[in-house]
py3Dmol code that shows the C-alpha trace and the ligand (Angstrom):
import py3Dmol

protein = """\
ATOM      1  CA  MET A   1     147.062 -85.732  74.172  1.00  0.00           C
ATOM      2  CA  PRO A   2     150.154 -84.484  76.004  1.00  0.00           C
ATOM      3  CA  ALA A   3     151.277 -86.146  79.220  1.00  0.00           C
ATOM      4  CA  ASN A   4     150.619 -84.184  82.402  1.00  0.00           C
ATOM      5  CA  ARG A   5     152.926 -83.664  85.364  1.00  0.00           C
ATOM      6  CA  PHE A   6     151.502 -86.746  87.063  1.00  0.00           C
ATOM      7  CA  ASN A   7     151.471 -89.222  84.157  1.00  0.00           C
ATOM      8  CA  GLY A   8     154.520 -87.949  82.292  1.00  0.00           C
ATOM      9  CA  HIS A   9     156.642 -91.049  82.932  1.00  0.00           C
ATOM     10  CA  THR A  10     156.156 -92.583  79.497  1.00  0.00           C
ATOM     11  CA  GLU A  11     158.550 -95.475  80.212  1.00  0.00           C
ATOM     12  CA  TYR A  12     155.982 -96.772  82.733  1.00  0.00           C
ATOM     13  CA  GLY A  13     153.490 -98.408  80.342  1.00  0.00           C
ATOM     14  CA  ILE A  14     151.927-101.628  81.601  1.00  0.00           C
ATOM     15  CA  GLY A  15     152.896-103.036  84.981  1.00  0.00           C
ATOM     16  CA  ILE A  16     152.257-106.229  86.888  1.00  0.00           C
ATOM     17  CA  GLY A  17     151.968-106.720  90.643  1.00  0.00           C
ATOM     18  CA  LEU A  18     155.043-108.527  92.003  1.00  0.00           C
ATOM     19  CA  ARG A  19     153.760-111.638  93.806  1.00  0.00           C
ATOM     20  CA  ILE A  20     155.631-114.424  95.621  1.00  0.00           C
ATOM     21  CA  PRO A  21     154.401-117.317  93.379  1.00  0.00           C
ATOM     22  CA  HIS A  22     156.026-115.529  90.408  1.00  0.00           C
ATOM     23  CA  TYR A  23     159.432-114.736  91.962  1.00  0.00           C
ATOM     24  CA  GLN A  24     161.194-117.744  90.499  1.00  0.00           C
ATOM     25  CA  HIS A  25     159.709-117.365  87.024  1.00  0.00           C
ATOM     26  CA  ILE A  26     160.676-113.688  86.825  1.00  0.00           C
ATOM     27  CA  LEU A  27     164.231-114.218  88.048  1.00  0.00           C
ATOM     28  CA  GLU A  28     164.806-117.173  85.724  1.00  0.00           C
ATOM     29  CA  LYS A  29     162.968-116.090  82.568  1.00  0.00           C
ATOM     30  CA  LYS A  30     163.415-112.311  82.851  1.00  0.00           C
ATOM     31  CA  PRO A  31     160.148-111.523  81.007  1.00  0.00           C
ATOM     32  CA  VAL A  32     159.852-108.167  79.278  1.00  0.00           C
ATOM     33  CA  VAL A  33     157.684-106.058  81.609  1.00  0.00           C
ATOM     34  CA  ASP A  34     157.562-102.252  81.748  1.00  0.00           C
ATOM     35  CA  TRP A  35     157.414-102.164  85.552  1.00  0.00           C
ATOM     36  CA  PHE A  36     156.411-104.053  88.658  1.00  0.00           C
ATOM     37  CA  GLU A  37     154.216-102.762  91.440  1.00  0.00           C
ATOM     38  CA  ILE A  38     155.209-103.881  94.933  1.00  0.00           C
ATOM     39  CA  ILE A  39     153.208-103.687  98.142  1.00  0.00           C
ATOM     40  CA  SER A  40     155.494-101.491 100.258  1.00  0.00           C
ATOM     41  CA  GLU A  41     154.560-103.171 103.534  1.00  0.00           C
ATOM     42  CA  ASN A  42     155.932-106.528 102.315  1.00  0.00           C
ATOM     43  CA  TYR A  43     159.430-105.051 102.053  1.00  0.00           C
ATOM     44  CA  MET A  44     159.612-102.652 105.030  1.00  0.00           C
ATOM     45  CA  ILE A  45     161.922-105.003 106.850  1.00  0.00           C
ATOM     46  CA  ASP A  46     165.619-104.994 107.708  1.00  0.00           C
ATOM     47  CA  GLY A  47     166.797-107.919 105.590  1.00  0.00           C
ATOM     48  CA  GLY A  48     165.994-111.455 104.467  1.00  0.00           C
ATOM     49  CA  ARG A  49     164.817-113.148 101.309  1.00  0.00           C
ATOM     50  CA  PRO A  50     162.110-110.674 100.198  1.00  0.00           C
ATOM     51  CA  LEU A  51     164.584-107.767 100.182  1.00  0.00           C
ATOM     52  CA  ALA A  52     167.259-109.846  98.428  1.00  0.00           C
ATOM     53  CA  ILE A  53     164.719-110.717  95.708  1.00  0.00           C
ATOM     54  CA  LEU A  54     163.594-107.119  95.455  1.00  0.00           C
ATOM     55  CA  ASP A  55     167.190-105.977  94.932  1.00  0.00           C
ATOM     56  CA  ASN A  56     167.524-108.546  92.185  1.00  0.00           C
ATOM     57  CA  ILE A  57     164.337-107.307  90.506  1.00  0.00           C
ATOM     58  CA  LEU A  58     165.499-103.703  90.825  1.00  0.00           C
ATOM     59  CA  GLU A  59     168.623-104.490  88.823  1.00  0.00           C
ATOM     60  CA  GLN A  60     166.423-105.215  85.809  1.00  0.00           C
ATOM     61  CA  TYR A  61     163.070-103.506  86.258  1.00  0.00           C
ATOM     62  CA  ASN A  62     161.386-100.279  87.254  1.00  0.00           C
ATOM     63  CA  VAL A  63     159.398-100.638  90.449  1.00  0.00           C
ATOM     64  CA  VAL A  64     156.501 -98.525  91.734  1.00  0.00           C
ATOM     65  CA  GLN A  65     155.454 -98.740  95.378  1.00  0.00           C
ATOM     66  CA  HIS A  66     151.833 -99.254  96.371  1.00  0.00           C
ATOM     67  CA  GLY A  67     150.892 -99.038 100.048  1.00  0.00           C
ATOM     68  CA  VAL A  68     147.996-100.406 102.034  1.00  0.00           C
ATOM     69  CA  SER A  69     148.453 -98.891 105.483  1.00  0.00           C
ATOM     70  CA  LEU A  70     148.986 -95.126 105.391  1.00  0.00           C
ATOM     71  CA  TYR A  71     145.284 -94.726 106.323  1.00  0.00           C
ATOM     72  CA  LEU A  72     145.305 -91.241 104.852  1.00  0.00           C
ATOM     73  CA  GLY A  73     141.649 -90.751 105.759  1.00  0.00           C
ATOM     74  CA  SER A  74     142.131 -91.382 109.478  1.00  0.00           C
ATOM     75  CA  ALA A  75     141.705 -88.601 112.019  1.00  0.00           C
ATOM     76  CA  GLN A  76     145.066 -89.526 113.556  1.00  0.00           C
ATOM     77  CA  PRO A  77     148.319 -88.144 112.175  1.00  0.00           C
ATOM     78  CA  LEU A  78     150.619 -90.458 110.201  1.00  0.00           C
ATOM     79  CA  ASN A  79     152.637 -93.031 112.126  1.00  0.00           C
ATOM     80  CA  PRO A  80     156.243 -91.632 112.291  1.00  0.00           C
ATOM     81  CA  GLU A  81     157.966 -95.028 112.494  1.00  0.00           C
ATOM     82  CA  HIS A  82     155.952 -96.317 109.538  1.00  0.00           C
ATOM     83  CA  MET A  83     156.851 -93.189 107.558  1.00  0.00           C
ATOM     84  CA  ARG A  84     160.559 -93.543 108.377  1.00  0.00           C
ATOM     85  CA  ARG A  85     160.623 -97.136 107.106  1.00  0.00           C
ATOM     86  CA  LEU A  86     158.579 -96.232 104.060  1.00  0.00           C
ATOM     87  CA  LYS A  87     160.996 -93.450 103.137  1.00  0.00           C
ATOM     88  CA  GLN A  88     163.921 -95.843 103.523  1.00  0.00           C
ATOM     89  CA  LEU A  89     162.263 -98.221 101.053  1.00  0.00           C
ATOM     90  CA  THR A  90     161.522 -95.452  98.525  1.00  0.00           C
ATOM     91  CA  ARG A  91     165.233 -94.636  98.496  1.00  0.00           C
ATOM     92  CA  ARG A  92     165.997 -98.276  97.739  1.00  0.00           C
ATOM     93  CA  THR A  93     163.428 -98.695  94.951  1.00  0.00           C
ATOM     94  CA  GLY A  94     163.644 -95.265  93.323  1.00  0.00           C
ATOM     95  CA  THR A  95     159.844 -95.287  92.935  1.00  0.00           C
ATOM     96  CA  PRO A  96     158.851 -92.231  90.870  1.00  0.00           C
ATOM     97  CA  TRP A  97     155.630 -91.780  92.864  1.00  0.00           C
ATOM     98  CA  LEU A  98     153.909 -93.620  95.678  1.00  0.00           C
ATOM     99  CA  THR A  99     150.328 -94.804  95.914  1.00  0.00           C
ATOM    100  CA  ASP A 100     147.963 -95.574  98.790  1.00  0.00           C
ATOM    101  CA  HIS A 101     144.219 -95.531  99.361  1.00  0.00           C
ATOM    102  CA  LEU A 102     141.729 -92.832 100.162  1.00  0.00           C
ATOM    103  CA  ALA A 103     140.499 -94.781 103.164  1.00  0.00           C
ATOM    104  CA  TRP A 104     140.790 -95.145 106.890  1.00  0.00           C
ATOM    105  CA  GLY A 105     141.406 -98.192 109.028  1.00  0.00           C
ATOM    106  CA  SER A 106     142.920 -97.048 112.297  1.00  0.00           C
ATOM    107  CA  VAL A 107     141.165 -95.746 115.380  1.00  0.00           C
ATOM    108  CA  ASP A 108     143.213 -94.520 118.355  1.00  0.00           C
ATOM    109  CA  GLY A 109     146.351 -96.175 117.046  1.00  0.00           C
ATOM    110  CA  ARG A 110     144.682 -99.593 116.594  1.00  0.00           C
ATOM    111  CA  TYR A 111     144.496-100.882 113.048  1.00  0.00           C
ATOM    112  CA  THR A 112     141.631-102.829 111.505  1.00  0.00           C
ATOM    113  CA  HIS A 113     143.710-103.994 108.505  1.00  0.00           C
ATOM    114  CA  ASP A 114     140.746-103.107 106.341  1.00  0.00           C
ATOM    115  CA  LEU A 115     140.460-100.227 103.919  1.00  0.00           C
ATOM    116  CA  LEU A 116     137.278 -98.554 105.045  1.00  0.00           C
ATOM    117  CA  PRO A 117     135.534 -96.002 102.848  1.00  0.00           C
ATOM    118  CA  MET A 118     135.150 -92.500 104.253  1.00  0.00           C
ATOM    119  CA  PRO A 119     132.123 -90.281 104.844  1.00  0.00           C
ATOM    120  CA  TYR A 120     132.207 -87.793 101.961  1.00  0.00           C
ATOM    121  CA  THR A 121     132.206 -84.619 104.051  1.00  0.00           C
ATOM    122  CA  TRP A 122     134.152 -81.351 103.763  1.00  0.00           C
ATOM    123  CA  GLU A 123     135.752 -82.039 107.119  1.00  0.00           C
ATOM    124  CA  ALA A 124     136.975 -85.508 106.101  1.00  0.00           C
ATOM    125  CA  ALA A 125     138.306 -84.093 102.814  1.00  0.00           C
ATOM    126  CA  GLY A 126     140.326 -81.504 104.711  1.00  0.00           C
ATOM    127  CA  ARG A 127     141.767 -84.071 107.089  1.00  0.00           C
ATOM    128  CA  ALA A 128     142.770 -86.479 104.313  1.00  0.00           C
ATOM    129  CA  ALA A 129     144.346 -83.643 102.310  1.00  0.00           C
ATOM    130  CA  GLU A 130     146.390 -82.587 105.335  1.00  0.00           C
ATOM    131  CA  ASN A 131     147.687 -86.144 105.852  1.00  0.00           C
ATOM    132  CA  ILE A 132     148.584 -86.412 102.162  1.00  0.00           C
ATOM    133  CA  ARG A 133     150.445 -83.092 102.218  1.00  0.00           C
ATOM    134  CA  HIS A 134     152.447 -84.217 105.256  1.00  0.00           C
ATOM    135  CA  ALA A 135     153.271 -87.544 103.596  1.00  0.00           C
ATOM    136  CA  GLN A 136     154.397 -85.860 100.362  1.00  0.00           C
ATOM    137  CA  ASP A 137     156.563 -83.362 102.263  1.00  0.00           C
ATOM    138  CA  PHE A 138     158.189 -86.025 104.393  1.00  0.00           C
ATOM    139  CA  LEU A 139     158.759 -88.558 101.597  1.00  0.00           C
ATOM    140  CA  GLU A 140     159.755 -85.890  99.061  1.00  0.00           C
ATOM    141  CA  LEU A 141     157.719 -87.776  96.464  1.00  0.00           C
ATOM    142  CA  PRO A 142     154.368 -87.219  94.767  1.00  0.00           C
ATOM    143  CA  LEU A 143     151.525 -89.342  96.123  1.00  0.00           C
ATOM    144  CA  ALA A 144     148.708 -90.742  93.992  1.00  0.00           C
ATOM    145  CA  ILE A 145     145.574 -91.613  95.920  1.00  0.00           C
ATOM    146  CA  GLU A 146     143.439 -94.621  95.022  1.00  0.00           C
ATOM    147  CA  ASN A 147     139.655 -94.713  95.113  1.00  0.00           C
ATOM    148  CA  VAL A 148     138.496 -97.812  97.036  1.00  0.00           C
ATOM    149  CA  SER A 149     135.416 -99.890  96.291  1.00  0.00           C
ATOM    150  CA  SER A 150     132.620 -99.737  98.806  1.00  0.00           C
ATOM    151  CA  TYR A 151     129.588-101.785  99.823  1.00  0.00           C
ATOM    152  CA  ALA A 152     127.915 -99.333 102.209  1.00  0.00           C
ATOM    153  CA  GLU A 153     127.498 -95.578 102.384  1.00  0.00           C
ATOM    154  CA  PHE A 154     127.469 -93.036 105.213  1.00  0.00           C
ATOM    155  CA  HIS A 155     124.270 -91.094 105.872  1.00  0.00           C
ATOM    156  CA  ASP A 156     126.178 -87.896 106.639  1.00  0.00           C
ATOM    157  CA  SER A 157     127.963 -87.688 103.266  1.00  0.00           C
ATOM    158  CA  GLU A 158     127.729 -84.189 101.811  1.00  0.00           C
ATOM    159  CA  MET A 159     128.834 -84.987  98.257  1.00  0.00           C
ATOM    160  CA  THR A 160     129.355 -87.843  95.792  1.00  0.00           C
ATOM    161  CA  GLU A 161     132.443 -90.043  95.877  1.00  0.00           C
ATOM    162  CA  TRP A 162     133.845 -88.429  92.721  1.00  0.00           C
ATOM    163  CA  GLU A 163     133.327 -84.925  94.123  1.00  0.00           C
ATOM    164  CA  PHE A 164     135.036 -86.023  97.334  1.00  0.00           C
ATOM    165  CA  LEU A 165     138.037 -87.562  95.545  1.00  0.00           C
ATOM    166  CA  SER A 166     138.431 -84.438  93.402  1.00  0.00           C
ATOM    167  CA  GLU A 167     138.198 -82.155  96.440  1.00  0.00           C
ATOM    168  CA  VAL A 168     140.868 -84.115  98.325  1.00  0.00           C
ATOM    169  CA  VAL A 169     143.404 -84.240  95.478  1.00  0.00           C
ATOM    170  CA  GLU A 170     142.965 -80.550  94.632  1.00  0.00           C
ATOM    171  CA  ARG A 171     143.438 -79.524  98.271  1.00  0.00           C
ATOM    172  CA  ALA A 172     146.416 -81.869  98.738  1.00  0.00           C
ATOM    173  CA  ASP A 173     147.881 -81.087  95.297  1.00  0.00           C
ATOM    174  CA  CYS A 174     148.499 -84.801  94.700  1.00  0.00           C
ATOM    175  CA  GLY A 175     147.845 -87.362  91.976  1.00  0.00           C
ATOM    176  CA  ILE A 176     145.128 -89.990  91.555  1.00  0.00           C
ATOM    177  CA  LEU A 177     145.532 -93.741  91.224  1.00  0.00           C
ATOM    178  CA  LEU A 178     142.326 -94.345  89.333  1.00  0.00           C
ATOM    179  CA  ASP A 179     141.018 -97.856  89.930  1.00  0.00           C
ATOM    180  CA  VAL A 180     138.422 -98.312  87.185  1.00  0.00           C
ATOM    181  CA  ASN A 181     137.406-101.713  88.538  1.00  0.00           C
ATOM    182  CA  ASN A 182     136.638-100.152  91.924  1.00  0.00           C
ATOM    183  CA  ILE A 183     134.515 -97.504  90.211  1.00  0.00           C
ATOM    184  CA  TYR A 184     132.622-100.219  88.370  1.00  0.00           C
ATOM    185  CA  VAL A 185     132.095-102.273  91.558  1.00  0.00           C
ATOM    186  CA  SER A 186     130.840 -99.246  93.504  1.00  0.00           C
ATOM    187  CA  SER A 187     128.608 -98.136  90.621  1.00  0.00           C
ATOM    188  CA  ILE A 188     126.779-101.483  90.740  1.00  0.00           C
ATOM    189  CA  ASN A 189     126.595-101.538  94.541  1.00  0.00           C
ATOM    190  CA  HIS A 190     125.364 -97.935  94.811  1.00  0.00           C
ATOM    191  CA  GLN A 191     123.669 -97.615  91.420  1.00  0.00           C
ATOM    192  CA  PHE A 192     125.366 -94.619  89.881  1.00  0.00           C
ATOM    193  CA  ASP A 193     126.644 -94.104  86.345  1.00  0.00           C
ATOM    194  CA  PRO A 194     130.401 -94.858  86.335  1.00  0.00           C
ATOM    195  CA  ARG A 195     130.823 -92.620  83.271  1.00  0.00           C
ATOM    196  CA  GLU A 196     129.695 -89.644  85.313  1.00  0.00           C
ATOM    197  CA  TYR A 197     132.480 -90.436  87.793  1.00  0.00           C
ATOM    198  CA  LEU A 198     135.137 -90.666  85.063  1.00  0.00           C
ATOM    199  CA  ASP A 199     133.974 -87.515  83.328  1.00  0.00           C
ATOM    200  CA  PHE A 200     134.086 -85.470  86.541  1.00  0.00           C
ATOM    201  CA  ILE A 201     137.478 -86.202  88.107  1.00  0.00           C
ATOM    202  CA  PRO A 202     140.463 -83.952  87.264  1.00  0.00           C
ATOM    203  CA  ALA A 203     142.042 -86.043  84.479  1.00  0.00           C
ATOM    204  CA  ASP A 204     145.286 -84.070  84.623  1.00  0.00           C
ATOM    205  CA  ARG A 205     145.948 -85.528  88.073  1.00  0.00           C
ATOM    206  CA  VAL A 206     145.676 -89.210  87.106  1.00  0.00           C
ATOM    207  CA  ALA A 207     149.161 -90.676  87.589  1.00  0.00           C
ATOM    208  CA  GLN A 208     148.293 -94.347  87.330  1.00  0.00           C
ATOM    209  CA  ILE A 209     145.361 -96.648  86.577  1.00  0.00           C
ATOM    210  CA  HIS A 210     144.418-100.005  88.157  1.00  0.00           C
ATOM    211  CA  ILE A 211     142.416-102.594  86.274  1.00  0.00           C
ATOM    212  CA  ALA A 212     141.299-105.879  87.866  1.00  0.00           C
ATOM    213  CA  GLY A 213     138.803-108.712  87.813  1.00  0.00           C
ATOM    214  CA  HIS A 214     136.224-109.298  90.527  1.00  0.00           C
ATOM    215  CA  SER A 215     133.594-111.715  91.820  1.00  0.00           C
ATOM    216  CA  ARG A 216     129.885-111.254  91.430  1.00  0.00           C
ATOM    217  CA  TYR A 217     127.555-112.407  94.205  1.00  0.00           C
ATOM    218  CA  GLU A 218     123.788-112.238  94.354  1.00  0.00           C
ATOM    219  CA  ARG A 219     123.397-108.692  95.613  1.00  0.00           C
ATOM    220  CA  PHE A 220     126.884-107.246  95.549  1.00  0.00           C
ATOM    221  CA  ILE A 221     130.031-107.560  93.561  1.00  0.00           C
ATOM    222  CA  LEU A 222     133.263-107.815  95.500  1.00  0.00           C
ATOM    223  CA  ASP A 223     136.598-106.407  94.512  1.00  0.00           C
ATOM    224  CA  THR A 224     138.449-109.739  94.780  1.00  0.00           C
ATOM    225  CA  HIS A 225     141.135-109.409  92.072  1.00  0.00           C
ATOM    226  CA  ASP A 226     140.915-113.087  91.168  1.00  0.00           C
ATOM    227  CA  HIS A 227     139.435-113.091  87.649  1.00  0.00           C
ATOM    228  CA  PRO A 228     140.235-111.672  84.216  1.00  0.00           C
ATOM    229  CA  VAL A 229     139.045-108.120  83.546  1.00  0.00           C
ATOM    230  CA  ILE A 230     135.437-107.992  82.277  1.00  0.00           C
ATOM    231  CA  ASP A 231     134.293-106.046  79.201  1.00  0.00           C
ATOM    232  CA  PRO A 232     132.481-103.195  81.017  1.00  0.00           C
ATOM    233  CA  VAL A 233     135.727-102.485  82.923  1.00  0.00           C
ATOM    234  CA  TRP A 234     137.718-102.412  79.661  1.00  0.00           C
ATOM    235  CA  GLU A 235     135.134 -99.930  78.329  1.00  0.00           C
ATOM    236  CA  LEU A 236     135.622 -97.706  81.381  1.00  0.00           C
ATOM    237  CA  TYR A 237     139.394 -98.000  80.991  1.00  0.00           C
ATOM    238  CA  GLU A 238     139.102 -96.816  77.393  1.00  0.00           C
ATOM    239  CA  ARG A 239     136.957 -93.881  78.466  1.00  0.00           C
ATOM    240  CA  ALA A 240     139.408 -92.979  81.249  1.00  0.00           C
ATOM    241  CA  LEU A 241     142.372 -93.015  78.845  1.00  0.00           C
ATOM    242  CA  GLY A 242     140.401 -90.793  76.486  1.00  0.00           C
ATOM    243  CA  ARG A 243     140.536 -88.155  79.209  1.00  0.00           C
ATOM    244  CA  THR A 244     143.931 -88.804  80.818  1.00  0.00           C
ATOM    245  CA  GLY A 245     146.093 -89.621  77.788  1.00  0.00           C
ATOM    246  CA  PRO A 246     148.688 -92.427  78.010  1.00  0.00           C
ATOM    247  CA  THR A 247     148.886 -93.425  81.664  1.00  0.00           C
ATOM    248  CA  ALA A 248     150.852 -96.099  83.575  1.00  0.00           C
ATOM    249  CA  THR A 249     148.475 -99.057  83.988  1.00  0.00           C
ATOM    250  CA  LEU A 250     148.655-101.948  86.416  1.00  0.00           C
ATOM    251  CA  LEU A 251     146.714-105.202  86.315  1.00  0.00           C
ATOM    252  CA  GLU A 252     145.879-106.369  89.845  1.00  0.00           C
ATOM    253  CA  TRP A 253     145.590-110.108  90.398  1.00  0.00           C
ATOM    254  CA  ASP A 254     145.878-110.927  94.094  1.00  0.00           C
ATOM    255  CA  ASP A 255     144.032-114.145  94.756  1.00  0.00           C
ATOM    256  CA  ARG A 256     143.993-117.568  93.095  1.00  0.00           C
ATOM    257  CA  ILE A 257     147.019-116.295  91.205  1.00  0.00           C
ATOM    258  CA  PRO A 258     147.540-118.115  87.883  1.00  0.00           C
ATOM    259  CA  PRO A 259     150.977-118.701  86.263  1.00  0.00           C
ATOM    260  CA  PHE A 260     152.918-115.545  85.425  1.00  0.00           C
ATOM    261  CA  ASP A 261     152.367-115.847  81.651  1.00  0.00           C
ATOM    262  CA  GLU A 262     148.596-115.829  82.113  1.00  0.00           C
ATOM    263  CA  VAL A 263     148.676-112.673  84.253  1.00  0.00           C
ATOM    264  CA  HIS A 264     151.087-111.097  81.778  1.00  0.00           C
ATOM    265  CA  ARG A 265     148.828-111.905  78.794  1.00  0.00           C
ATOM    266  CA  GLU A 266     145.855-110.317  80.542  1.00  0.00           C
ATOM    267  CA  ALA A 267     147.891-107.217  81.381  1.00  0.00           C
ATOM    268  CA  LEU A 268     149.101-106.865  77.806  1.00  0.00           C
ATOM    269  CA  LYS A 269     145.496-106.526  76.605  1.00  0.00           C
ATOM    270  CA  ALA A 270     145.788-103.003  77.991  1.00  0.00           C
ATOM    271  CA  ARG A 271     148.539-102.278  75.444  1.00  0.00           C
ATOM    272  CA  ARG A 272     145.971-102.082  72.643  1.00  0.00           C
ATOM    273  CA  TYR A 273     144.188 -99.298  74.498  1.00  0.00           C
ATOM    274  CA  LEU A 274     147.362 -97.407  75.370  1.00  0.00           C
ATOM    275  CA  ASP A 275     148.560 -97.601  71.752  1.00  0.00           C
ATOM    276  CA  ALA A 276     145.156 -96.368  70.582  1.00  0.00           C
ATOM    277  CA  VAL A 277     145.415 -93.299  72.818  1.00  0.00           C
ATOM    278  CA  VAL A 278     148.755 -92.384  71.294  1.00  0.00           C
ATOM    279  CA  ALA A 279     147.445 -93.004  67.753  1.00  0.00           C
ATOM    280  CA  ALA A 280     144.260 -91.023  68.444  1.00  0.00           C
ATOM    281  CA  SER A 281     146.253 -88.097  69.720  1.00  0.00           C
ATOM    282  CA  ALA A 282     148.505 -88.129  66.617  1.00  0.00           C
ATOM    283  CA  ALA A 283     145.486 -88.342  64.274  1.00  0.00           C
ATOM    284  CA  GLY A 284     143.363 -85.805  66.148  1.00  0.00           C
ATOM    285  CA  ALA A 285     140.710 -88.522  66.602  1.00  0.00           C
ATOM    286  CA  ASN A 286     139.162 -89.987  69.717  1.00  0.00           C
ATOM    287  CA  VAL A 287     140.176 -93.338  71.220  1.00  0.00           C
ATOM    288  CA  ALA A 288     136.890 -95.087  70.353  1.00  0.00           C
ATOM    289  CA  GLU A 289     137.337 -94.210  66.647  1.00  0.00           C
ATOM    290  CA  VAL A 290     140.864 -95.629  66.600  1.00  0.00           C
ATOM    291  CA  MET A 291     139.786 -98.807  68.444  1.00  0.00           C
ATOM    292  CA  ALA A 292     136.833 -99.436  66.102  1.00  0.00           C
TER     293      ALA A 292
END
"""
ligand_1 = """\
1
FE2
Fe 143.365 -101.049 93.038
"""
view = py3Dmol.view(width=600, height=400)
view.addModel(protein, "pdb")
view.setStyle({"model": 0}, {"cartoon": {"style": "trace"}})
view.addModel(ligand_1, "xyz")
view.setStyle({"model": 1}, {"stick": {}})
view.zoomTo()
view.show()
């Protein structure tokens, strides 16, 4: 399956989130990693140790920026000072694309620091698309928008989450950061078939994929990023790759972070799937046949 204009960066195979407990290990051992994902907000500062470490990492590794506070779904326009700092950082890192969430979290300029799911309405889709277009124009970079996990739904939604995501990215002409763990979490919480979600979205817009572990509670599962990836999520990942072709993949592990080698080993499990997509495409077979 040929790469598309959003996932055509074949040198970005499997990435790992850059986290403080791993700084020393990475700088000393220089492990072989395709790329690191950084949280932009942690480095939007004027100097100090985090930026010095980032510069060191950038000498040896590709870095992709992931953001948590653009609030692209908010009714307010983007924050100009935030955008200016973000653009400065993109020039430093050379990130080939930039990701943030399809969510809101600010009301009248006050921020909740949460990523809140949106009502799936035509109006909200239009507003989010407009914010994304402005961000792409200003940053002069493609954006890829991540689906968040949710635990509640709005009564006034006019479509499904996957219809909403597709509508926004088509209107904004942007990419998707497809978080298959978030789809799985939401499918349990809202009882839909996650395969229907994967089969619907415009696969040619998927620029990057997130996989992660999560915690299961009595009634809900929470997207906590503190466990290995579970089998149903690997199955969804395989199905997603069957549609998208080889796509940059990032393992998220944000809490109770184990030693670097353990996170790396878990991330490298994705290599088998990525290799199978390439082999399937060469053999004219599907990914499941190659993996069997
Ligand atoms: Fe994610």
